[in-house]
N, C-alpha and C positions, 0 to 999 in steps of 0.2 A: 376559579384555582391558579396563582400566577406560580411563570417555574419555579425553578431552585436557583438560584445563581449561578452554583460551583456544577454546572451540567449541562452540556455544550449541544448547543441543538444541530441538526441530522444537517447542518448547509457546510456548520464547525469541521466535526465530525468524516465528511466523506472528501478530500482531498481533493481539484481542481481541475488535480490530469494524474496522469498516465508518473511525468513524470518528477512531479510538486511529489507527490507519496512517492517517490522512491527520496528526492533531496528531504526528506524529512525520513525518511526510513536511514541515509544517511548518519545524519545527523544525530539522532533517538542510539544508534550505535555508539559511535560516535561518545555520546557522553553517558554510558553503558558500563562500555569498556572501559570510560576515562577513573571509573575506580571509586569518581566521588559522591556518588550520590546517595541516599536516605535510600534505606531498605524496601521502604512507601513509593520514593521516584519509583526508584526497579522499578517497581511488581507496574505500577502503572506504562511503565512506558513499554514492560513484556508486555499485556495489554496494546498500547495501542499498535508493537511495532507488526503483531498481530492483527489487528486489523486491516496494516494498510499489506503485508505483506496477504496475504487474502484480496482484497483491495487490486493492489498490481498484481496477481494470478485470473481472476478477472478478467481486466483485465486484456489479460494475453491469449486468454484462453477465448475472448472474446476473436480476437483480430488472427486468430490462428485459422478459429468457424468461418473469416471470414475469407479471407487464403482460403481454406477447401472450395469452396464458392465458385472461390475465383478462376477456380485451376480445375475444374469438374469430381468436385467430390477429395481426390488424393489431394492431399500435401507434399510436395517435392524440396526435395534437398535443394537447402543454397549452395548457391556457388559462386562465391565472391568470380567477377571476374577484372 
């Protein structure tokens, strides 16, 4: 059975990187804050924004875990040099 045309595949919904997700999220917020989107688009934008936020949080959690491993299990405060 063929896929529905309006249903994006997982490759289309998963951002290529943290930076791509953040850029898309920022653009989405600007569109939503403009007040020019119809209600249905606002709802779809909110849902996509929630997906992007979850992706970004997941990426940040993953990096934090990697840092803990590199620092022998303790997360140290970052101090700028």
